[in-house]
N, C-alpha and C positions, 0 to 999 in steps of 0.2 A: 504494500500500500504506500502511496506517496501523497504528500500534502504540498500543493503548489501555492506558494505565497505570491502576493501581488508585487509587481515591480516597485521598488522603493520602500519595501517593508522595513521599519527600523529594526536594528539588531536587537534592541531591548525587547521588542515584541516577539521576535523569533525565539529569543532565550526564554521568555515567559511561556510560550507555547510548548517548547521542549521540556521545560520544568513540569508543566501540567501533565504532559504525556508520560514523563518518567514516574509521576505520582500514581499513574494508572498501572505501573509495572511494565511499561514499554521501554524500548531502547531506541529513541529517535536518532537519526544521523543527518546532520546538516550537509547538503550538497549545494555548493555555490556554482551556478552556471553563468553563462555570458550575460544573460538578461534577467534571470530570476533565481531565487533560492527555493530549493525543494527540500522537504523533510522526508526522509525515507523511514518506513517502519517495516521491519522484517521479523517474522516469527508467527505466533499464534494470533493472526489478525482477522481470521475468517468471521468471528462473531462481532467484530467492531462495527458500529453503525457509522457510516460516513457522515450522516447528518449531525450526529453528536460531536464529531470532530470539527465539522464546519462551524459549529456554534462557539468554538473556543475563541475565535478572533474574527473581527470584521476584515482583517488583512488576508485571510485565507481565500484564495481564488477558487480552488477546487480540490476535491479529495478523490483520488483514483486508485483502483485496485490494479496491481501488477499481475497479469494473467499468466505469465511464463513461469515455469518451475524454477528457472535460474533468476532469482530476484535482483540481487545486486549487479549481476552481469547484464541484465536486460536494459535495452535502450529506454524502455518505459521508465526505469528507475531514475534516469536523469532527465525525464520529460522530453525525450527526443534528442538531447544534445550529446555530442561525442566527447569523450574524455581526451585530454592532452596529458601525456605522461612525460614529465621532464626528468631526464637522467643526468646526473652530475658526472662530468668527465674531467680529466686534468686540464683540458683546454676550455672548459666552460660547459654550460647546460645544453643538452641536445633534446629537442622535443619530438615525441612520437605522437601522431594523431592524424585524424581525417583532414584537418585544415592546415597541416604542417608540411614542410618539404619532405621528400622521400629520404629515409635514413638507410644507409647501406652498411651492412655488417659483413666482414670478410675475414678469411683466415683459414688455417688448416683444420682438418678434422681433429687431429690430436697434436699436442705439444711434444716435439721430439727432442730438441736441444735448443740451447740459447741462441746460437747463431741463426738457426733456421727461423725461430719465432720472431726474433728482432728484425731480421731481413724482411720477412713477410709483412710484419707490421708497418715498416717504413714504406714498403712498396704499395700496400693497399691504401695507406694514408695519402701518399702522393697522388694516387689515382682518384681520390675523393671519398673514400670510406670514412665513416665516423667511429666505427667500433671494430675491434678485433675479436674474432671468435677463435676458440682453441680449447680442446678437451684435455683436462688434467686427469679426470676419471672417465673412463670410456666403457659404456655398456656394450657388450659384444654378444652376438648370437652364440659363437663358439667360445668355450672356456679356455681354449688354447690360443685364441687370437690376442693381439696386443691390447692390453687393458688400460693403457695410459700410465704415466709415471707417477700419478698421484700427487701427494703433497709437494714433492720437489718441483713438479711442473707448475704449481702455483707461484713459486718464486720466479720461474722463467717468465710467466705471464706478467708478473709485477715488473720485471726488467723490461719487457717489451712495452708495457704501459708507460714506464718512465722515459724510455727512449723515443716513443712516438707521440705520446699525448692522447692516444686513442682510448676510448672506453673499452672495458673488457667484459665479454660475456662468456661464461663457462658453466658447465653442467654440474649439478649436485645429484649424486646417486644414493647417498646414505646420509641420514640426518646427523650422524656422528661427525661428518665432515663439514657440516653447514657453516659453523662459526669460522673455520679456516678459510672457506671459500668467500664468505661475506667480507673478510678483511681485504681481499684482492679484487673481487668482481664488482663491477658497477651494475650489472644485471645478472641475476641468478637464473639459470636455465633449468627447467624440468623437462627431461626428454620424453620422447614418445612412449618408451617402455615404462615410464613411471607416471604417465598422465593420470592414472587411476590409483596411484599409491596414496591413499587418502591420509594416512598418518604422516607421510612426507609433505603432502600439500599443506596440512595444518601447520607444520613446523616452518615451512617456507613462508606461509602467510603471516607468521608471527614475527618475522624479521623485517627490517626496514627497507632493504634494497628492492627495486623493481624486479618483477618476475616475468620471465619469458616461458610460456607454457606451450609446448609442442603438442600437436594433435596425435593421439594414439593411432597405431597402424590400422586398427579396425574400428575406430571410434566414430560414432555418429556425431553430427554437429551438436546435438543436445548433450551427449555424453561429455563432449569437450567443454561446453559452456558450464555444465554442472561441475566439472573439475575446476574450472576457473572460480566458480562460486565458493568452493572450499577455501581457496586462497583469500578471496575477498571477505568471506565470513570470518576468517581468522584475524582480520584487521588490516591486511595490506591492500590498499585500493589500486595499486599500480601493477596491472597485469597486461602483458602484450601477448596476443594469440599468434601462434606460428603454424601455418599449414606446411607440412613437409612430405606430403604424398601418403596415400592409403593403399592397402593391399587390395588388388582386384584379380581378375582371372589371368591376365597376360603378364607373366614375369619374364618372358623371353627377350623382349626388346627394351623394356624400361625396368628399373628397380622397383618403382612404385607408380601409382597413377596420381599425378599432381592435380588436385581438385581446385581449379581456379574459380569454379562457381561459388566457392565459399566466400569470395570477396563481396559480391553484392548481397549474398544471403546474410553474412555476418553484419554487413553494414545496416541491414534492416533490423536485425535481432539484438545487436549489442552496441554499447558505446565504447568498447575497448578497441585499441589500435590493432591492426592486422599486418602481420609479416608473412612473406612467402619465402620458402626455401626450395628453389628449383634444383639444387644439387642433390639432395636426398630424394626429391620428388621425381627425378628422372634417372639418376644413377650414372649418367654418362656426360662427360664434359661437353661433348659436341651439341647436346640438346639444351644445355643450361642457358646460353644467351637468348635463344628464342623464347623460352618460358619466362625468363627474367623480364624481357621486354613486354611480353603478354601480361605479366602480373602488374607492371606499372600502368599499362593501358587499362587494365581492369579496375584500377583504383587502389592497389595495395599501398600501405603506409610505409613499408620497409621491406628490404630484401636481405636474405642471408645467403652468402655465396662462398663456397669452399675454394680456397686459393692455396697452392703449395708451390715452392720454388722448383721442385722436381717431382711431379706427380708420380712418375714411374717408380720412384724410390720411397714413396710415402708408406708409413707403417699402417695406415688405415685410410680407406676411401680414396685412394689415388685415382681410380678411373673417373670419378665425378668431379675432380678438382681441376680448376683452371690454372694455367701458369700465370705468373704476374703480368707478362706481356699481353696474354689474351684478356686478362682482367682489365688492363689499361684500355684495350680496344672496346671492351664491353661497356665500360663507363662512358665512353664517348657515344656509343650507340644508345645507351639508356638516356643520356642527356637530351637526345632528339625527342624521344617519347615523353620524357619527363617534362620538358618545356612545353610540348604540345598539350599536355593535360594540366599544366600549371602546378606541377609538384616538384620541379627541380630547383634546388637552392640557387638564388641569384648571387649570393656570396657564400663563403664557407659557413657552415652551420655553427661551428664552434670556433671562437676567435681567442687566441691567447693574448 
């Protein structure tokens, strides 16, 4: 349920309404939009009479029920407005959102050594990326595949962050590692295999860094948004949704099926920013540029692209990784599409 306040409602009146709602045993959440303030009520609200709430204040414009099962993630919860998520980086704040310039995240699947991760960070920054991705802890289908260097790789990510000024995005697999990851990461990633690890989602939602939530390999859109709801309900309002391809019938020619239809669907359903990962979505470097450009044309807010100095020698996901030179070319190609749809930065997003 949401309570929409009239434009110009005094803060004291909003505080008075919230205090009254709390006296009813409710937990109101103040949501400040571009034009109006909305008070969100989540929980056992089925028996609440909207007319009784309407009588609380002459400044209440309307009282509406949120029909979707994902309450806080629903676009209704923000009265139709999109969220902007501002991420702090060494070079300044970078905003993710529907009305913001496209944000590009790039880097290798896994952190292999300091020279490699620093070189990659400097190259993708020079091409226009704002964030470095790199796995310290790697969930792998085979127990014999490279699992990442773990805690020591976090130190390497910190070195790359210091050298380049890029923000860092890296994945958490185990809640026991969360505090160490939060010390280094600017955004904490929950991967596809952990999308419905509800215990982990609650702990990630209780820490302050923004959260990147990847769609599970067999997850419906509602499954995905309900997973985001766990993070939001735990107290963290800053969730970015990442489509990375889903499992379908054809595994011969692509690793997954990149579901670009989620962009307009999510735009209608949720206020959260939308990222597309065409690297995992296709599994082959030759297909990544076309799908990246298609994602920008469809209205994605961000891209995550795997880049490795020597993909043939990569310890994980080499076949889907672009070389730095190919990434340079792709950024020029993306600029054409991004400018056409009004999403390309006119100046660098983060300025030191």
